[in-house]
Jmol script that loads the backbone (N, CA, C; Angstrom):
load data "model"
ATOM      1  N   MET A   1      65.900  98.708  61.008  1.00  0.00           N
ATOM      2  CA  MET A   1      67.169  98.997  60.345  1.00  0.00           C
ATOM      3  C   MET A   1      67.560  97.792  59.485  1.00  0.00           C
ATOM      4  N   SER A   2      68.185  98.029  58.381  1.00  0.00           N
ATOM      5  CA  SER A   2      68.556  96.953  57.467  1.00  0.00           C
ATOM      6  C   SER A   2      69.732  96.145  58.016  1.00  0.00           C
ATOM      7  N   ASP A   3      69.983  94.998  57.415  1.00  0.00           N
ATOM      8  CA  ASP A   3      71.072  94.128  57.857  1.00  0.00           C
ATOM      9  C   ASP A   3      72.399  94.485  57.227  1.00  0.00           C
ATOM     10  N   ALA A   4      72.401  95.443  56.312  1.00  0.00           N
ATOM     11  CA  ALA A   4      73.641  95.864  55.664  1.00  0.00           C
ATOM     12  C   ALA A   4      74.036  97.255  56.153  1.00  0.00           C
ATOM     13  N   PRO A   5      75.299  97.452  56.479  1.00  0.00           N
ATOM     14  CA  PRO A   5      75.757  98.784  56.878  1.00  0.00           C
ATOM     15  C   PRO A   5      75.662  99.764  55.708  1.00  0.00           C
ATOM     16  N   PRO A   6      75.684 101.068  55.986  1.00  0.00           N
ATOM     17  CA  PRO A   6      75.604 102.051  54.895  1.00  0.00           C
ATOM     18  C   PRO A   6      76.796 101.956  53.948  1.00  0.00           C
ATOM     19  N   ASP A   7      76.589 102.421  52.709  1.00  0.00           N
ATOM     20  CA  ASP A   7      77.641 102.409  51.699  1.00  0.00           C
ATOM     21  C   ASP A   7      78.819 103.278  52.119  1.00  0.00           C
ATOM     22  N   ARG A   8      78.527 104.395  52.781  1.00  0.00           N
ATOM     23  CA  ARG A   8      79.581 105.295  53.236  1.00  0.00           C
ATOM     24  C   ARG A   8      79.262 105.712  54.666  1.00  0.00           C
ATOM     25  N   LEU A   9      80.275 105.666  55.528  1.00  0.00           N
ATOM     26  CA  LEU A   9      80.063 105.965  56.942  1.00  0.00           C
ATOM     27  C   LEU A   9      81.293 106.649  57.509  1.00  0.00           C
ATOM     28  N   SER A  10      81.054 107.624  58.387  1.00  0.00           N
ATOM     29  CA  SER A  10      82.131 108.358  59.034  1.00  0.00           C
ATOM     30  C   SER A  10      81.874 108.411  60.531  1.00  0.00           C
ATOM     31  N   VAL A  11      82.938 108.356  61.335  1.00  0.00           N
ATOM     32  CA  VAL A  11      82.792 108.474  62.783  1.00  0.00           C
ATOM     33  C   VAL A  11      82.796 109.932  63.228  1.00  0.00           C
ATOM     34  N   ASP A  12      83.137 110.861  62.337  1.00  0.00           N
ATOM     35  CA  ASP A  12      83.169 112.291  62.653  1.00  0.00           C
ATOM     36  C   ASP A  12      81.749 112.848  62.688  1.00  0.00           C
ATOM     37  N   PRO A  13      81.286 113.366  63.835  1.00  0.00           N
ATOM     38  CA  PRO A  13      79.916 113.888  63.921  1.00  0.00           C
ATOM     39  C   PRO A  13      79.645 115.087  63.005  1.00  0.00           C
ATOM     40  N   ASP A  14      80.680 115.785  62.554  1.00  0.00           N
ATOM     41  CA  ASP A  14      80.498 116.932  61.661  1.00  0.00           C
ATOM     42  C   ASP A  14      80.339 116.514  60.200  1.00  0.00           C
ATOM     43  N   SER A  15      80.587 115.257  59.886  1.00  0.00           N
ATOM     44  CA  SER A  15      80.509 114.768  58.511  1.00  0.00           C
ATOM     45  C   SER A  15      79.055 114.525  58.103  1.00  0.00           C
ATOM     46  N   PRO A  16      78.703 114.784  56.836  1.00  0.00           N
ATOM     47  CA  PRO A  16      77.345 114.469  56.380  1.00  0.00           C
ATOM     48  C   PRO A  16      77.099 112.957  56.285  1.00  0.00           C
ATOM     49  N   PHE A  17      78.147 112.145  56.390  1.00  0.00           N
ATOM     50  CA  PHE A  17      78.015 110.689  56.302  1.00  0.00           C
ATOM     51  C   PHE A  17      78.033 110.017  57.674  1.00  0.00           C
ATOM     52  N   HIS A  18      77.905 110.808  58.734  1.00  0.00           N
ATOM     53  CA  HIS A  18      77.858 110.276  60.099  1.00  0.00           C
ATOM     54  C   HIS A  18      76.464 109.712  60.354  1.00  0.00           C
ATOM     55  N   ASP A  19      76.394 108.468  60.841  1.00  0.00           N
ATOM     56  CA  ASP A  19      75.124 107.821  61.168  1.00  0.00           C
ATOM     57  C   ASP A  19      75.247 107.243  62.572  1.00  0.00           C
ATOM     58  N   ALA A  20      74.718 107.961  63.562  1.00  0.00           N
ATOM     59  CA  ALA A  20      74.869 107.573  64.965  1.00  0.00           C
ATOM     60  C   ALA A  20      74.215 106.224  65.253  1.00  0.00           C
ATOM     61  N   LYS A  21      73.068 105.948  64.639  1.00  0.00           N
ATOM     62  CA  LYS A  21      72.380 104.673  64.904  1.00  0.00           C
ATOM     63  C   LYS A  21      73.203 103.484  64.422  1.00  0.00           C
ATOM     64  N   ALA A  22      73.818 103.608  63.268  1.00  0.00           N
ATOM     65  CA  ALA A  22      74.655 102.520  62.750  1.00  0.00           C
ATOM     66  C   ALA A  22      75.891 102.337  63.628  1.00  0.00           C
ATOM     67  N   LEU A  23      76.481 103.435  64.077  1.00  0.00           N
ATOM     68  CA  LEU A  23      77.677 103.347  64.915  1.00  0.00           C
ATOM     69  C   LEU A  23      77.355 102.756  66.289  1.00  0.00           C
ATOM     70  N   GLU A  24      76.174 103.063  66.839  1.00  0.00           N
ATOM     71  CA  GLU A  24      75.755 102.470  68.114  1.00  0.00           C
ATOM     72  C   GLU A  24      75.628 100.961  67.992  1.00  0.00           C
ATOM     73  N   ARG A  25      75.179 100.511  66.854  1.00  0.00           N
ATOM     74  CA  ARG A  25      75.015  99.078  66.603  1.00  0.00           C
ATOM     75  C   ARG A  25      76.359  98.369  66.494  1.00  0.00           C
ATOM     76  N   GLY A  26      77.389  99.110  66.116  1.00  0.00           N
ATOM     77  CA  GLY A  26      78.730  98.538  65.990  1.00  0.00           C
ATOM     78  C   GLY A  26      79.016  98.087  64.574  1.00  0.00           C
ATOM     79  N   VAL A  27      79.888  98.787  63.896  1.00  0.00           N
ATOM     80  CA  VAL A  27      80.244  98.452  62.513  1.00  0.00           C
ATOM     81  C   VAL A  27      81.703  98.029  62.484  1.00  0.00           C
ATOM     82  N   GLY A  28      81.960  96.832  61.969  1.00  0.00           N
ATOM     83  CA  GLY A  28      83.320  96.360  61.758  1.00  0.00           C
ATOM     84  C   GLY A  28      83.676  96.511  60.288  1.00  0.00           C
ATOM     85  N   VAL A  29      84.965  96.648  60.007  1.00  0.00           N
ATOM     86  CA  VAL A  29      85.412  96.831  58.619  1.00  0.00           C
ATOM     87  C   VAL A  29      86.574  95.896  58.328  1.00  0.00           C
ATOM     88  N   ARG A  30      86.429  95.131  57.247  1.00  0.00           N
ATOM     89  CA  ARG A  30      87.543  94.347  56.709  1.00  0.00           C
ATOM     90  C   ARG A  30      88.039  95.085  55.480  1.00  0.00           C
ATOM     91  N   PHE A  31      89.330  95.396  55.471  1.00  0.00           N
ATOM     92  CA  PHE A  31      89.935  96.089  54.337  1.00  0.00           C
ATOM     93  C   PHE A  31      91.030  95.203  53.789  1.00  0.00           C
ATOM     94  N   ARG A  32      90.901  94.840  52.519  1.00  0.00           N
ATOM     95  CA  ARG A  32      91.821  93.901  51.861  1.00  0.00           C
ATOM     96  C   ARG A  32      91.904  92.588  52.641  1.00  0.00           C
ATOM     97  N   GLY A  33      90.776  92.171  53.210  1.00  0.00           N
ATOM     98  CA  GLY A  33      90.703  90.899  53.919  1.00  0.00           C
ATOM     99  C   GLY A  33      91.229  90.932  55.343  1.00  0.00           C
ATOM    100  N   VAL A  34      91.633  92.100  55.847  1.00  0.00           N
ATOM    101  CA  VAL A  34      92.185  92.218  57.199  1.00  0.00           C
ATOM    102  C   VAL A  34      91.268  93.100  58.036  1.00  0.00           C
ATOM    103  N   GLU A  35      90.952  92.639  59.243  1.00  0.00           N
ATOM    104  CA  GLU A  35      90.118  93.412  60.162  1.00  0.00           C
ATOM    105  C   GLU A  35      90.850  94.682  60.597  1.00  0.00           C
ATOM    106  N   LYS A  36      90.197  95.834  60.438  1.00  0.00           N
ATOM    107  CA  LYS A  36      90.789  97.119  60.832  1.00  0.00           C
ATOM    108  C   LYS A  36      89.962  97.724  61.959  1.00  0.00           C
ATOM    109  N   ASN A  37      90.630  98.268  62.971  1.00  0.00           N
ATOM    110  CA  ASN A  37      89.915  98.895  64.077  1.00  0.00           C
ATOM    111  C   ASN A  37      90.209 100.385  64.194  1.00  0.00           C
ATOM    112  N   ASN A  38      90.940 100.955  63.240  1.00  0.00           N
ATOM    113  CA  ASN A  38      91.256 102.380  63.264  1.00  0.00           C
ATOM    114  C   ASN A  38      90.669 103.118  62.056  1.00  0.00           C
ATOM    115  N   VAL A  39      89.533 102.644  61.564  1.00  0.00           N
ATOM    116  CA  VAL A  39      88.888 103.249  60.392  1.00  0.00           C
ATOM    117  C   VAL A  39      88.091 104.470  60.834  1.00  0.00           C
ATOM    118  N   GLU A  40      88.369 105.612  60.250  1.00  0.00           N
ATOM    119  CA  GLU A  40      87.642 106.847  60.535  1.00  0.00           C
ATOM    120  C   GLU A  40      86.474 107.027  59.569  1.00  0.00           C
ATOM    121  N   GLU A  41      86.639 106.565  58.331  1.00  0.00           N
ATOM    122  CA  GLU A  41      85.597 106.696  57.314  1.00  0.00           C
ATOM    123  C   GLU A  41      85.840 105.637  56.244  1.00  0.00           C
ATOM    124  N   TYR A  42      84.753 105.175  55.613  1.00  0.00           N
ATOM    125  CA  TYR A  42      84.904 104.235  54.498  1.00  0.00           C
ATOM    126  C   TYR A  42      83.839 104.496  53.459  1.00  0.00           C
ATOM    127  N   CYS A  43      84.096 104.021  52.229  1.00  0.00           N
ATOM    128  CA  CYS A  43      83.120 104.061  51.145  1.00  0.00           C
ATOM    129  C   CYS A  43      83.266 102.768  50.342  1.00  0.00           C
ATOM    130  N   VAL A  44      82.226 101.954  50.348  1.00  0.00           N
ATOM    131  CA  VAL A  44      82.262 100.664  49.659  1.00  0.00           C
ATOM    132  C   VAL A  44      82.227 100.852  48.150  1.00  0.00           C
ATOM    133  N   SER A  45      81.324 101.713  47.646  1.00  0.00           N
ATOM    134  CA  SER A  45      81.158 101.858  46.198  1.00  0.00           C
ATOM    135  C   SER A  45      82.405 102.434  45.522  1.00  0.00           C
ATOM    136  N   GLU A  46      83.137 103.310  46.218  1.00  0.00           N
ATOM    137  CA  GLU A  46      84.357 103.878  45.647  1.00  0.00           C
ATOM    138  C   GLU A  46      85.595 103.067  46.029  1.00  0.00           C
ATOM    139  N   GLY A  47      85.482 102.164  46.998  1.00  0.00           N
ATOM    140  CA  GLY A  47      86.577 101.273  47.370  1.00  0.00           C
ATOM    141  C   GLY A  47      87.725 101.945  48.099  1.00  0.00           C
ATOM    142  N   TRP A  48      87.438 102.654  49.193  1.00  0.00           N
ATOM    143  CA  TRP A  48      88.511 103.276  49.972  1.00  0.00           C
ATOM    144  C   TRP A  48      88.142 103.354  51.452  1.00  0.00           C
ATOM    145  N   VAL A  49      89.167 103.497  52.275  1.00  0.00           N
ATOM    146  CA  VAL A  49      89.005 103.735  53.710  1.00  0.00           C
ATOM    147  C   VAL A  49      89.948 104.857  54.118  1.00  0.00           C
ATOM    148  N   ARG A  50      89.611 105.542  55.191  1.00  0.00           N
ATOM    149  CA  ARG A  50      90.512 106.509  55.818  1.00  0.00           C
ATOM    150  C   ARG A  50      90.895 105.933  57.167  1.00  0.00           C
ATOM    151  N   LEU A  51      92.191 105.694  57.336  1.00  0.00           N
ATOM    152  CA  LEU A  51      92.693 105.103  58.571  1.00  0.00           C
ATOM    153  C   LEU A  51      93.401 106.156  59.401  1.00  0.00           C
ATOM    154  N   ALA A  52      93.193 106.098  60.716  1.00  0.00           N
ATOM    155  CA  ALA A  52      93.831 107.029  61.641  1.00  0.00           C
ATOM    156  C   ALA A  52      95.327 106.761  61.694  1.00  0.00           C
ATOM    157  N   VAL A  53      96.097 107.847  61.855  1.00  0.00           N
ATOM    158  CA  VAL A  53      97.553 107.752  61.924  1.00  0.00           C
ATOM    159  C   VAL A  53      97.982 108.087  63.349  1.00  0.00           C
ATOM    160  N   GLY A  54      98.234 107.054  64.138  1.00  0.00           N
ATOM    161  CA  GLY A  54      98.698 107.264  65.507  1.00  0.00           C
ATOM    162  C   GLY A  54      97.792 108.186  66.296  1.00  0.00           C
ATOM    163  N   ASN A  55      98.396 109.063  67.120  1.00  0.00           N
ATOM    164  CA  ASN A  55      97.638 110.031  67.909  1.00  0.00           C
ATOM    165  C   ASN A  55      97.793 111.439  67.358  1.00  0.00           C
ATOM    166  N   THR A  56      98.252 111.562  66.123  1.00  0.00           N
ATOM    167  CA  THR A  56      98.520 112.849  65.505  1.00  0.00           C
ATOM    168  C   THR A  56      97.217 113.568  65.160  1.00  0.00           C
ATOM    169  N   LEU A  57      97.181 114.881  65.425  1.00  0.00           N
ATOM    170  CA  LEU A  57      96.012 115.692  65.114  1.00  0.00           C
ATOM    171  C   LEU A  57      96.356 116.697  64.024  1.00  0.00           C
ATOM    172  N   ASP A  58      95.359 117.050  63.210  1.00  0.00           N
ATOM    173  CA  ASP A  58      95.582 118.087  62.208  1.00  0.00           C
ATOM    174  C   ASP A  58      95.390 119.465  62.845  1.00  0.00           C
ATOM    175  N   ARG A  59      95.456 120.518  62.053  1.00  0.00           N
ATOM    176  CA  ARG A  59      95.391 121.873  62.605  1.00  0.00           C
ATOM    177  C   ARG A  59      94.015 122.245  63.145  1.00  0.00           C
ATOM    178  N   ARG A  60      93.001 121.461  62.815  1.00  0.00           N
ATOM    179  CA  ARG A  60      91.653 121.703  63.350  1.00  0.00           C
ATOM    180  C   ARG A  60      91.355 120.837  64.567  1.00  0.00           C
ATOM    181  N   GLY A  61      92.330 120.043  65.008  1.00  0.00           N
ATOM    182  CA  GLY A  61      92.150 119.190  66.173  1.00  0.00           C
ATOM    183  C   GLY A  61      91.496 117.855  65.878  1.00  0.00           C
ATOM    184  N   LYS A  62      91.367 117.504  64.609  1.00  0.00           N
ATOM    185  CA  LYS A  62      90.782 116.217  64.206  1.00  0.00           C
ATOM    186  C   LYS A  62      91.902 115.194  64.014  1.00  0.00           C
ATOM    187  N   GLN A  63      91.545 113.927  64.105  1.00  0.00           N
ATOM    188  CA  GLN A  63      92.500 112.834  63.908  1.00  0.00           C
ATOM    189  C   GLN A  63      93.077 112.890  62.503  1.00  0.00           C
ATOM    190  N   LEU A  64      94.395 112.797  62.360  1.00  0.00           N
ATOM    191  CA  LEU A  64      95.044 112.778  61.056  1.00  0.00           C
ATOM    192  C   LEU A  64      94.802 111.413  60.412  1.00  0.00           C
ATOM    193  N   THR A  65      94.394 111.403  59.147  1.00  0.00           N
ATOM    194  CA  THR A  65      94.062 110.156  58.458  1.00  0.00           C
ATOM    195  C   THR A  65      94.791 110.053  57.125  1.00  0.00           C
ATOM    196  N   ILE A  66      94.900 108.811  56.649  1.00  0.00           N
ATOM    197  CA  ILE A  66      95.447 108.529  55.325  1.00  0.00           C
ATOM    198  C   ILE A  66      94.417 107.696  54.573  1.00  0.00           C
ATOM    199  N   LYS A  67      94.204 108.028  53.298  1.00  0.00           N
ATOM    200  CA  LYS A  67      93.223 107.332  52.462  1.00  0.00           C
ATOM    201  C   LYS A  67      93.904 106.203  51.702  1.00  0.00           C
ATOM    202  N   TYR A  68      93.338 104.989  51.831  1.00  0.00           N
ATOM    203  CA  TYR A  68      93.844 103.814  51.124  1.00  0.00           C
ATOM    204  C   TYR A  68      92.749 103.264  50.224  1.00  0.00           C
ATOM    205  N   SER A  69      93.126 102.776  49.046  1.00  0.00           N
ATOM    206  CA  SER A  69      92.177 102.190  48.109  1.00  0.00           C
ATOM    207  C   SER A  69      92.276 100.676  48.135  1.00  0.00           C
ATOM    208  N   GLY A  70      91.122 100.022  47.977  1.00  0.00           N
ATOM    209  CA  GLY A  70      91.067  98.571  47.953  1.00  0.00           C
ATOM    210  C   GLY A  70      89.680  98.098  48.313  1.00  0.00           C
ATOM    211  N   PRO A  71      89.472  96.782  48.325  1.00  0.00           N
ATOM    212  CA  PRO A  71      88.145  96.232  48.648  1.00  0.00           C
ATOM    213  C   PRO A  71      87.790  96.454  50.123  1.00  0.00           C
ATOM    214  N   VAL A  72      86.562  96.958  50.348  1.00  0.00           N
ATOM    215  CA  VAL A  72      86.067  97.269  51.691  1.00  0.00           C
ATOM    216  C   VAL A  72      84.858  96.393  51.977  1.00  0.00           C
ATOM    217  N   GLU A  73      84.840  95.736  53.124  1.00  0.00           N
ATOM    218  CA  GLU A  73      83.730  94.873  53.531  1.00  0.00           C
ATOM    219  C   GLU A  73      83.244  95.268  54.912  1.00  0.00           C
ATOM    220  N   PRO A  74      82.237  96.160  55.014  1.00  0.00           N
ATOM    221  CA  PRO A  74      81.698  96.506  56.333  1.00  0.00           C
ATOM    222  C   PRO A  74      80.664  95.469  56.771  1.00  0.00           C
ATOM    223  N   TYR A  75      80.497  95.346  58.083  1.00  0.00           N
ATOM    224  CA  TYR A  75      79.499  94.429  58.641  1.00  0.00           C
ATOM    225  C   TYR A  75      79.099  94.941  60.032  1.00  0.00           C
ATOM    226  N   PHE A  76      77.907  94.550  60.463  1.00  0.00           N
ATOM    227  CA  PHE A  76      77.466  94.884  61.808  1.00  0.00           C
ATOM    228  C   PHE A  76      77.998  93.846  62.768  1.00  0.00           C
ATOM    229  N   LYS A  77      78.575  94.284  63.873  1.00  0.00           N
ATOM    230  CA  LYS A  77      79.163  93.368  64.849  1.00  0.00           C
ATOM    231  C   LYS A  77      78.127  92.591  65.628  1.00  0.00           C
ATOM    232  N   ASP A  78      76.899  93.128  65.750  1.00  0.00           N
ATOM    233  CA  ASP A  78      75.866  92.441  66.521  1.00  0.00           C
ATOM    234  C   ASP A  78      75.128  91.366  65.721  1.00  0.00           C
ATOM    235  N   ALA A  79      75.393  91.276  64.426  1.00  0.00           N
ATOM    236  CA  ALA A  79      74.698  90.299  63.585  1.00  0.00           C
ATOM    237  C   ALA A  79      75.313  88.916  63.705  1.00  0.00           C
TER     238      ALA A  79
END
end "model"
wireframe off; spacefill off
backbone 0.3
color backbone group
């Protein structure tokens, strides 16, 4: 496996951007220079993250998220 996390990653197993091997390794995300631990999905090339909003669920039972734009810096926690 490479030393760089994927360009786009989602924790939702139903998403086409879900990568179980990368998530097992542990991916941390810095957004606008601040460590975030509630990231549901991110995209480095487009510069956005989806952050979980409390314990609120949408009508399909998935975590409610809000999309924020800005610089995204993913990294592997085991490196």
